[in-house]
Structure formats: C-alpha cells, structure tokens
C-alpha angles and dihedrals in degrees: 000000000000091000090050094051096044102035117007100047095051090047091049090050094054091046089052092049093048089056093050094104097038131247094304093056091046092051093046091052096050095042097047114123094248092049094049091049092049091049091051094050093043097048097043093047094043092048091051091048093049093051094047093047091046089062101037094036089057090047093051092047090049093052093047093051104034103033135061120211139149112281095021093138091050092051090048090053093047090059089071094049095096088056092056100034116090106248093231087058088053089054090049090051091051090048092052092049101038103020130104091290095045112167089210095049095246117127113195102151114128090013132111089238089061090055091048093051092049092050092046088057096052098040103044095088092060092065096038095049092045094053100038100074093046092048090049092055097048115121106246091194091072090055091047091050091052090049091051089055091056103265114148124227095263093051091048091050094045099045104029113019103035097051089053092048096042099091094050092040092053091045092052092046091050091050090049091051093047092049091048096053091051099041119121115152100055094052102038096089103028093042099038095202098264105180112248092005113054105352107116123196094260089059091047089052089052089052091052091051091051089050090054095250105128092156092058091045090052091049092053089046091054090055091053092046091050093050092050094046095048093046094048091047092051094046092048090049091051090046092050092051090048091050091050091050089050091051092049091048090055 
C-alpha cells in the first residue's frame, strides 16, 4: 500500500496525463525537434557518465575497502556528500570552479563537458556504495589460493573478483545512469540549457511546463521513465544470471 501511494499512483497519474491528447499528441510531443535533441544530449551524456563512474567508482570502492591510508574515514564520508548536497548547490560549485572566472583556468560553462562533470559528481556514490558491501564480504582466501597457484593480479581480478562484483557493479551503474537522465539541478547553471548542446530532457520538460504544455511534458517524462525502467530491468536480469553462475561455480 505504501509503495502504491508513494510510487505507483504518481506514475499512473503521469501516464494518464501523457495520454490526455491521444496517441497522435503523444507521438508529436516525443518526436518534436526539441524533444529529440534533448533525448540525444541526455542519453549520450548519461551513457558516458555511467561508463566513467563504473570504472572509477569500482576503483574508489576498491581503495576504500582494500587499502589503509591517512584520512580514509574522511574520504569515505565525502563519498556521500553528493547525496546530501542540494543539486543546485552542486551546479553553483561547478560554476565557481569551471565558470568564466575559473580559478583553475578551465571554462566549461555552456559546454557538454560541463554537464558531464556535474553529472559525474552527483552519480559517483551510486556505484561506490553498491560495490563496497559486496567487496567487503568477498572471501580473500580464494584470491590467496589463486595467487599461490601462480595466478597474477589481473587474472585473479578478472576470474575471481569481477564475477562476484558484477551484479552490484551493474546495479550501481544502472542507478547512476537513471539518475543522470533525470537530473536537473546540478546541470542548470553549468550547462545553461543550450538547445542541442547542453539542454537535457529535464530542462526541456521544464520549458514545456512554462509554455503551458503539461501533456507534452508528461509524454517526454514517460519516455525517460521507460528508458530507466527497461535499463534497470535488463541490468538486474544480467546481474541475477551472473550471481547464479557464481553460486554454481562455488
């Protein structure tokens, strides 16, 4: 019942609103030039962000679990900062660092790179926090046994560690991608919403609402929701199959 009130009913409402004008109105809304451009920017940027954070999120989680260094607790706490920080503040921080008056001499405002950096910031914790608990529970004795038999570090990681981490890694990457395609606050200042360049779908939806087109905004939202749902479903299915293979192998 709680899931229905909090999640299912709002989703049903937006589906109902998107169908208000019929199929032709829905199709016109999602195939409009502005919508297509926003989809292209959103999906390409989000895919790049998900792939980068999949690699570096795994690396960060590995260092936090397997290595000891001064300030480890502080670094571990900082990972959660994007969860707690208002996303508009994140955009303001990015603007101060990479805007016209950048103290490091890098100007990324109104560029696709600025949007990517902002999304990398807000989505990194999803991968790190998904991988960390699984990595913590891995049996080190299996790795040590493989090393004693002559396996090098890369072989141990590829054949022993990665298969065990794959379900959680895919899940975290999928969550990062889904968050990226729906993000608004962190990109609004650094990206600027330039059509065809930095305008993501969430900004385009805001524009439709301001232009008194809630049906079109709902239609575009349904496309984003569908993409997120299908991707998460596929990644969880792949992760489940990988976990079952890992259990059978053990």
